N, C-alpha and C positions, 0 to 999 in steps of 0.2 A: 648392230643391236638397237640403234636409235630408230631405224625404220621398223624393226620388229615391235618396238615399244609403241610407236605411233599407230601402227597397223592394229595392234591389239586394242588400243583405245577406240579406234574408229569402228571396229567390228562390234563393239558393245556400247553403243551411244547412250542407250537408256540408263544402263548401269552407271556409266561415266557421269551423266548429267545428274542423276539422283544422288550419287555420292558427293559430287561437287556441291550441290545445293546444301547438303548437310553442313558443310564447312562454311559456305557463304553466310549463313545466318549468324554464326558466331563471329566471323570477321566483321560483319556489318555492325554488330553491337559494339565491338571494340572500336571501330572507326567512329561510330556515332558518339561514343563516350568521349574520345579525344576531341572530336570536332566541335561537339556542342559545348563542352566545358570551356574549350579554348575560345570559342566564338562569344559566348556569354561573358566570359571573363574579360575579353578584349573590349566589349561594349561598355561594361561597367568601369573598366579602367579608364576609358575615355571620359565617362561621366564624372568620376572622382577627380580627374585632372581639371575638367571644366568647372566643377564646383569650387575648387581651390585656386582657380587660375589667377585671381587678383589678390590672393592672400600670400604673404611671404612668411609670416610667423603666426603661431597659435599658442595662446596661453591657456593652460588647462590644469585640472587636478591630476596628481599622480595616482596611478593604480596601486592599491595596497596588495591586491592579488588579482589573478586572471579571472575576469568576469565573463569570458567567452566572447563570441563574435559580436562586434558592435556594442560591447558592454561599456557603459559610461562610468567614469571614476567619480563623478560628482561635480557640483557647480564650483564656480570661482567667485570671490567677493566682487561686487560691483564697484567698490571704492578703489579697486586697483586701476580702473580704466583711466581716470584723469592723470594718474601718475605715469602710466604707460604712454599716454599721448604727449607728455612733455619730454620723453626720452629723446635725445639727439639722434637723428636718423630715421625717426618714425614720421611718415607722411600722414598716416591716418590709422585710427584704431576704433573698433566698435565692439560692443558686447552683443552676443546673439543668444537667442533662446529657442529651443525646440522642445516639444512635448507631445504626449499621447494621453487620451485621444482628442482630436478636434473633429468631431463627427457631426456632419451636417444633417439636419432633419428636413426632408423635402416638403413641398407645399401640401402633399397628401398625408403628412405625418409619418412617413417611412424614413428609416435611417439610410443614408447614402454610404454604404459600406464598400470600400474597394475590394475587388475579388482576390487580390493577392497582397498588395502593399499595405502600409498603415495609413490611417487618417491622421496626418501629421499637422500639428500646429507650429508655426514659425513666427518669428518677429520680423517685421519689415525692416530692411537695412537702413541704418541711420547714416552710413557713409557710402555714397554712390560709387566711389572708386573701389570699394571692396565688394560690390554687389554683382551677382550674376542674374539677378531678377530683372526681367524685361516686362514692363507694363504694356499690355496690348490694347486695353480698353479701360476707360474711366480714369480713376485717380487712385493714388496710394492711400491706405488708411492713415488718418492723421488724428483721429479722436478715439477715445476708449470704446465707443460703440460702433466702430467701423471695421470692416474686414475686407479682404480681397481673396478671390479664389484662383487657383491655377486653372488653366484652360480645360483640362480633362475633368476636373471636379465641376466646373461650370457647365460643361456639356451634360454631365450626369445628374446634376441637382435639379435642373428645371427652373431655376430662378433667373431673373433679369437684373442687370445693374440698376441699382436704386431700390430694389426690393428689401424688405425686412426678413432676415433669415434667423433660424435657430441653430446654434452651434452647441453641441454637448461637449463639455470639457471636464477635467477632474473636479472643477468647482461647481459643476452642475450645468443646467441648461441656461444659456444666456442669449439675449436677442441683440442682433447687430444689423447695421445697414450694409448691404453689399455695395461697395463703391468702386471696385476695380477688378480686372482680370489680368493675369500675368502668366508668363511662362518662365521656366527655369533654364536659362541657357537657350541657345538657338534651337536645340533638338527637343527641349522639354522632356528629356528622358528621366523619369522619376521612379523607375523600377516598380511601377504599379501603384505608387503612393498617390494620395490626394493631399493637397496642401491648402491650408487656411492661414492667411497672413494677418497677424494682429499688429497693433502698435507695440513697441517694445515694453512699455509699462503694463499694458494689458496682458501681453504674453507672460510677463513675470507674475502677474496676479493670478491668472487662471492655472498656471502650471507650478504653483507653490515655489516660486523663485524670486520673491520680493527681496530686493537688495542683492541679488545674485544673477550671474549669467551662466549659461551652459559652458561658454568659453569666450575668450576675447581674441579677435582677429586683428592682425597688424599688417599694414602695407608700408614698405620702406620707401624712403626718398630715393630718387634716381641716383645711382652711383654709390649708395650707402653700403658699407661693409656689413653683410648679414651677420657674420660671426661676432663682430664687435657690438652691434646693436643687441644681438641675442644675449651677450654677456651683461650688458647694461640692464636689460630688462630682468634677467635672472637675479641680479643683485637686489632688485626691488621686491622680489616675490617672497612671501612667508614660506616656512617649511610646508611641504605637501603639495606644492604647485611647481609647474615646469613650463618652459617655453621651448617649443620645437619648431623646426622648419617645415614648410609645407610638404616637401618631398617625403618626410617621415610620416606625416598624416596620411598622404595619398597611399604610401606603401602599406601602412597599417590597415587602411580601409580595403585595399586590394587583397591583403592577406585574410582579413575577416570574411570578405565575400568569397574568396577562394576556398576557404575551409567549408563554406556552405555548399558551393558548387561542386567541390570535390566529393562530397557525400553522394550527390546525385550521380556523378561520373563513376564512383566506386560501385554503386548499385548496378549500373549498366555493365560495368566490367565483370562483376560477379556473375550476372546472368550470362554474359558472353562466355566466360570460362566454363560454366556449367554446360552450355550448348556445345562448346568445343570438346569437352570431355566426352559427352555422349556421342558426338560426331566421330571422335577417335575410336570409340568402341565399334561404331558402324564400319569405319574404314578398315580397322583391324580384321573384323570378321569377313568383310568383302574380299580383302586381299588373300586371306587364308583360303576362302572358297575358290577364288580365281586360280591360285597356285595349284590347289588340288585338281581343278578341272584342266589345267594346262600341263599336267605331268608329262604326257607323251610329247607335246610340243617342246617343252624345255629339255626333255631327254634327247630329242632329236638334235636340238641346238648343241647340247653337250657332245653328242656323237660326231657332229661335223666340225668340232673344234672349239666351240665356245667354252670359256672357262666358267667355273662356278661363280667367280666375281662378276663376270659379264651377265650371267643369268640373274644374279641378285640385282645387278645394276639395272636390268630391264624392269624389274619389279619396282625398284626405287625410282626409276625414270617415269613410270606411269604415275607414281605418287607425286613426283615433282611437277609433272604437267598438270595434274589435278590440283595441286596446291597453288600453282601460279594462276591458273584460271579462277579458282575459288577466291584467291586474294584480290584479283582485279575486279571480279564481279562484286565481292564483298565490300571492296573499297567504295565503289560507286553506290552500292546499296546502302552503305553506312552514311554517305553524304545525303542520300534521300531520306533516310531514317532521321538523321540529325535535323534536317529541315522540317520534317513532320513534327518531331518533338518540340522544336522551337515554336511552331505554329500553335501547338497545344499549350505551351507555357505562355505565349502571347495572348491566346484566347482566355487563359486563366487570369490575366491581369498582372503577370510577373514583369512587365515592362521590357520584354525582349523583342517587341515589334521593331522591324527594321534592322534586326541583327544580320550582319553579313558573315557568312560562314568563313571561318579561318581554318585553312587546311595546313596544319603544321607538319614539319618533317617527321615528327614523332608518330603522327597518325599514319603516314605512309609506311614508315618502317614497321610499326606495329601490325598493320594489315598483312604485309608479306611475311613478317616473322611468325605470326600466329597461324596464318593460312598454310604456308609451306611447312612450318615447324610441326603443326598438328598432323598433316598428312604423312610427312616423312617419318615422324616418330611412331605413328600408328602402323606404318608399313615395314618397320625394321625387322620385327620378328618374322612376318611372312617372307620377307626377302631372305633372311637367314635360313628359314625353313626350306626355301627353294634350292639352296645349295646342297641339300641332302639327297636330291634326286640323282640316282645312279644312271649313267648314260644308257646302259643295256637293260638292266632289270626293269626300268620303267616302261620299256616298250612292250613288255609282256601284257597280255590281256588281263584286265582286272587288277593290275598293280595299284596299290594305294599307299600313300605316305602317311604314316601315323604321326599325329601331333604329340602323342605321349599317352600313357595310360591315365584313365580318369582317376585312378587312385593317387597317382603322382600329382595330378592337377589339384585334387582335393587336398592333399597334404600341403602343397605350396599355398593354396588358398587359406587354409587354417592358420599357417604361419603369418600370412599377410594380414588376416583379420586380427590376430593377436597383436601384431605390431601397430596396426592402425588404431586399435582400441587403446593401447598403451599411450600412444601419442595424444589421443583425445583426452584420456584421463589426466595426463600431465598438464594439458592446457586448462582443464576444468578445476583441478585440485590445487595447482601451484599458483593460480591467479597471476599470470605474467601480465606485462603491458598489453595494450590493445593489439598492436601489430603481431607480436609473437603468439598471442592467444588465437587470433583468427587464422594465422598461418598454421598453427598446430591443429586447429579444428578442421581446416580445409584439407591439409595434407593427410591427416588421419582418416577423414571421411573418404578421400580418394583411394587410399590404400585399402580401406575396408571394402569399398565397392569392387575393386579389382579382385580382392580375396573372395568375396561372395560369388562373383561371376565364376571364378575357378572352382569353388566348392560346388556350385550349382551344376557344373559339368558332371560331377560324380553322381548326382542324383537326378539329372535331367531325364535319363531314360525311364526309370521307374515312375517318376512323377508324371511324365508325359503320357505314359500308358494309363496311369490312374485318372488323369484329367480327361483322357479320351474315352473312358468307359461309358459315360452317358451317350456319347455320339455313336458308339458301337451298338448300343441298345436301340437307338432311333433309326440309324442308318447302318445296318449290319455290315455291308460291304465297304462303302466309302468311309464310314466312321472308323472301321478297323484299319483300313489302309492309311488314313490320316494319322491315326494313333501310332502306327508302326513307323511311318515316315518321320514324325517328330521325335521318336525315340531312338532311331537307328544312328543318328548323328548327334550324340548328346553334347559334344563340345560346340557344334554349330548352333544347336538350339539354345544352349546356355548363353553363348555370347550374343546371339540375336535378342534373347530375352533380357540380357544384361543392360542393354541400352534403355529399354523401357523401365527396367528395375530402378535405374538411377533417377529418372524423372519422377516416377511415382513415389520413390522413397523420399525425395525432397518434399514433394507435395504432402505426403502423409506425415512427415516430421513437422512440417509447418502447421498442419491441422492439429496435431496432438499438442504442440506447444501453444498454438493460438487458442484452442478451445480450453486448455488448462489455465492459461492466463485469464481468459474471459471469465470462466466459471469461478476461478479463485477470487477475482475482483468483485464479481457479482455476489458471491457468497459473503465476502467481507462486508460489502455494502448492506446486505440484507440482515446480517447477524450483528454487525458492530455499529451501525448507524441508526439512530433513533429519530433523525430529522424527518419531517414530513414534506418540506418544501426546499427547492433549489432554484435560485435565481442566478442566471449566468448568461454568457454569450457563447457563440460558436467561434469567436474571433480570438486572436492571440493577445489582444490588448484588453485592458480592464475598463472599469466604469467608475463613476463618481461614488465616493463613500456616502453621498447624500441618500442613495438608495437604501443602504443598511439602516441609516438613521430614520427614514420614513417607516421602515418595517418595524423597528423597535417601538415606535409610537402606536402601532396597531394593537388594539385590545384583543383581536382575534389570534394573536401569536404570543406565546409565553417565553420562548427562548429564541434569540436571534444572534447570529454571529457572522461577521464578514470573514472572508478568507483572502489572505495575501500570500504571495510566494516570492522567494528571493534566494540570494546566496550570501553566505558569510564564511569566514575562515575560522576554523577551530583546530588547534594543535598543528598548524601548518598545512592543513588540508581544506579545500573548499567544500562546503556542505550546502546542500539545498534544504530549505526549511519552509514550513508553513507557519503563518501567523493567524491567530484567532483570538476572540474574546474568551479568556479562560473561565470567566464566570458562567458563561453559557455552554461551554464545551461539554461538561459531563452530561448535560441533558440532551446533547445532540449526537455525540459519538462516544461509544464505549471503547476506550483505549486499553482496557484490561490492565489497570495500574497495579504494579507489583511492589513498588516502593513509593513512599511519600503520598501526597494527595494533590489534586488539582484545585487550586484556590484562586480567588480573584486577587492576584498579586503579580508583580513584575518578576519574570523569570523564564526559565526554559524547561521544556519537557523532553526527555530523551528516551529512545527505544532501548530495550534490553541489549540489543546487538551493539548499538553505538556506545552505551554506557560501559559494556564489557571491554570494548576496544580501547576506550580512554581510561578505564579504571576508576570511574567516578560512581557515586551513589547519590540518592536523594539527600539533600541538605548540603552537599558540596557546592562550592562556587567555581565557575569556570570562566575563562576569558574568551570572548568571541570578538572577532574583528569585523566591523561593518565597513563597506567600501567608502562610504562618505564620511563617517564620523570616527572611525578607528576603533581601538580596543574598548570593550565594555564588559564590566563584571556582571555576570548573571547567576543567580542561585539556581540550582537544579531542584525544581519543585517536586518532580515525580519521575519515575522510570516506568515505562509501560511496555506491555508485551505485544500488542497488536499494532503494527506499523503499516498495515496494508493500505489504509485510507489516507493517512496524513504524512506518511514517511517517517524518517528516523528523528526529525527535529521539529519541535513546535515552540514558537515564542509567542508572547502576548502581543496583541495588536497595538497596544500603547507604545511598547518598545519599538515596534516596527515604525509607527508614525514618527517617532522622534529621530529615527536614524536613516530615513529614506525620503528623498525628495518626491519620488513617485508615491502618491497617496491613493492610487486607484485600487479597487478590489477586483479579484478574479471571480469571486462567487459570494453569494450570501445564502446561508442555510438557516432554516427556521423550523420551529415545532408549533403545532396547532395548540391553542389554549384549551383547557378542559371545557367541555360543553359546547364547543364550536364545531359545526359540521365542516366537512371537507369543502363543500360548495361555498359556504360562507367565507372560509379562509381564503380560497382561491379568488373569490370576487373582491375581497378586501385588498389582497396583494396586487391584483390586476389594476385596481383603481389607483393604488399608491404609486405604481410605476408606469402609468399609462403614457407619460411623456418620455419614456425611455423605450422606444419601439424595438430596439435591437435585442432587448432582453428576452430570454426564454424563461417561462415559469413552468417548472415540472414538479409533479409530486414524486414520491419515492419510486413508484413503479416505472414512471416515465423516465426518470433520471437513470435508473438501472438499465432500462432498455436502450436509451441513447448512448450510454457508455459502451454497452455491449455491441451496439451497431457500429460504433467507430472502430472497434477492434475487428469486427467482421469485415468492414470495408478494407482495412489494411490487409487482412488475410486474403481477401479477394484479389487485390492488386498483386500480391506476391504470387498467388496461384496462377494468375494470367501469364505472368512472365515465366514461371516454371513450366507451364504447358508447352512452351516452345521446345523444351527438351523432350517432352513426350511426343511432340510432332516429329522431331528428328528421329526419335526411336521408331515411329511408325514408318518413316522412310526406310529405316533399316530393315524392317520386316518386309516391306515391298521389295527391296533390293535382294534380300536373302531368298525370298520365295521365287523371284524371277530367275535368279541364278540356279536355284534348285530345279525349276522347271527345265531350264536349259540342260542341266546336268542329267536329268532323268528323261530326256527326250525319247530315247529308245524304250525305256520302261513304260512311258505313257503310251507310246505307239503300240506296244504289245497288249497293254490293257484295253486299248480301243479295239485291237484286232480280235480279242477274245470276247468282245461284246459290251464293254463299258461305254455308256453313252456320254456325249459331251457335257450335258448337265451334271452327270455324276462325276466327271473329271473336275469340273469347276467346283462342285461341292466338296470334293476331297481336298482341294487346295485351300478352300475357305476354312474348312474344319481344322486343317493343320495350322493355319494362321491363328485361329482362335486358341488352340492349345498353347502355342508359343506365347501369345499375348497374355493369356490368363496366367501362365507360368511366370512370366516377367512381372505381372501385376502382383501376384501373391508374394514373390520375392521382394518387390518394392515396398509393398504395404508392411510386410514383416520387418524389414530393415528400417523403414521409416518410423514404425511404432517404437522400435527399440531405441533409435536415435532420439525420438521425441521424448520418450520417458526419461532417458538419461539426462537430456538437457533440462527437462522440467525439474528433475530431482536436484540438479546442480544449481539451479536458480534459487536464490534465497526464499525462504518461506514467506517473507512479507510481500513477495511478488507472486509466487505460485505456491499455494498451499494445497491445492487439490489437483490431482492428475486425472485428466479426462481423455479417454480414447474414444473418438467419435465413430463407433462401430458402423453406424448407418452410412456415413460418408465413405468410410473405407470400403464397405461392401459395394457402394455405388462405383468406386474407382475400378474395382475388379470387373463389374458389369460393363463399365465404359471401355475398359481395355478389351473386353471381348468384342464389343462393337467396333472398336478401332481395328481389331484384327480382321474383321470381315471387310472393312473398307480397304485395309492394306492389301487384301488378297484379290481385290477386284481385277487389277491389271494382270497379275500372274495367272489367275484363274482363267481370264479371257484368253490369254496367250496359250495356256495349256489346252483349252478347249478347241482352239482353231488349228492345232497341229494336224498336218497331213499324215494319215496313218502309215502309208507305205514309205514316205520319206523318213518318218520318225523311226520305223523299224530298221531302216537301212543306215541310220546314224551310228557312227562308232563312238 
């Protein structure tokens, strides 16, 4: 039976290779996910160990709540340092300062913004034994007006040692003399960041840390007991501070970075699973067709003594060989893909240059598990189906093995759709944790897709005839034959179209949710925001509050508010908030206040949903916990109904400034004064912030357009990845039609014998492919729209308030599917057209 299996594969090389490739793509994404995340994690793990190589203990503020990856708990008092230095067993101790931004303005007046990492300001080490900084040229900064650049920043900025440079910090623009160049460790691996080194007092000044440090680093004397020294230092610390060993700091940094990297890996895995699911449809359909075509061969094997188990084993054997080959090719393809993605990350400035690929055992196991598992799982039912072939009856001319009535398939499909919909509803309505939620949504969608494929088998015949009517009108003969060919095997047509249905359903769902999100946000901006001007950056770091102060002084503007964002804890849960000048807020944003009023006072504004959740009303007082300062009592000034723009929580900027070391603004919004033209207002704003070249000045229409563009870009990235599933579905159409041509060899020969020309044969195959592709596209668009609308409804109204179905795009998907059908039919049509008439007629 093994020889029979191998012979069967070698006799159909094209089918074997096409089916293998469908699995290879999914395996490659799985391997790339494991390899890239492991490689990047390993590189940064080394970086974290190098950063802390000379540090034994770190004194820092304790976290009051989880602030997310790389979140800071707050500064430590500088007066702790002399006391720590006197502790027995301490060889050296130093305070350090880091902050954002430290943005260099180049000689041409442009901001030197790193493409990925932050423009980070650091204090030059005061204790050489604790330092990983290596001076490569010039001198260390020793005066308040001196700085040093890291090597990558020096190369990008265009200055020379000795030049006067402008550095933009939270305290505004300051002028310094560039006195030195340094690298951080031997590799200078900074994860894409640019570093500007100040003297310690200057760093404290520009980053609002006078009398404080970000942390205190400690080096122990040789032979000192780390545990004992740690206890002595802990005894000196006031409540709210802790001393931890370096290993803990390294592990926390690794975990923080790992959580970010894992997001990227999870995205790759998600697309890999989608690709494998579509590939599973393809394999299932191919093996069903192959079993149907080899009925007489398998019956003969049964007749000469092969058992039903052996016959099924031959089918599973083909799947096993296919899975092994796909796993091997996918494994090496995944390594290539991981290398390419790493190059993309490196070119984007993420600091991954020089990363060596780490191939973990998990990547190898995953490659073979998903490759072999997908092919075997998809071939189980065809293998079981092959055991139903009777040894004698199958040798009769025209014997066919029925998969089951389309009515039965439809009934099973309806049950599966109901079960999948219930699973999705459970996930959306019961709001479980993240992992159960996505598991429920994924499993429910998978079951629904299978159910739709089965239900479509019950309607494939009539729908195929309906879709083929236009072709029959244009091409009476070939159009009618294509129409009947697509309709006479409804299960095959349905399963072939099912693969395309999955890909286009996901694309359509993404477009419905994406367009609904975009239109809802744009609608909220246009209806609820009265601001005329937005001053912001495209970076993740903020800018000096000096910008907002300059704009407040402009007579061309009548209402100006800065915007800050952060996290606080309320009732045991971490909440994201916005901070604004409440005196200007009513003139800039209409929050639809339903209780209380927005006044120029200290306090908090809460959305209706948040107020309902906590059971509070306007006039009540709530306790919020800030990471750096602890519990603060704030009165609830107002409850508002429109949270689409500012979110569920707004505090006044004065309260923010008092409780956060980071004083930078995310954005400044403003309104034009009466009688001032748009041109006059823009000119005044541009002049006021001319020395902040990284800032973007947008009017209301430009801001709305840029925000919508960002959502469109995200949607485009998702669509590109999902089109891989569509591509695999096209391979399925190619394979199915090629098998169909082989199956209908005699029929095609007879058609040629009675006068059909080769171009007509090729046209018939192409039209059949178009019917199948359009059928799959219509299914996919319909299912995708339903999924998209359900998800949009389930998302809170303050995120999606308007459901948009992009009819134009969906229609284009159907047209695109028809075009893909034509492309998919090129090889099968070519093969059908070159059949020898006499040999085809003689084929059994």
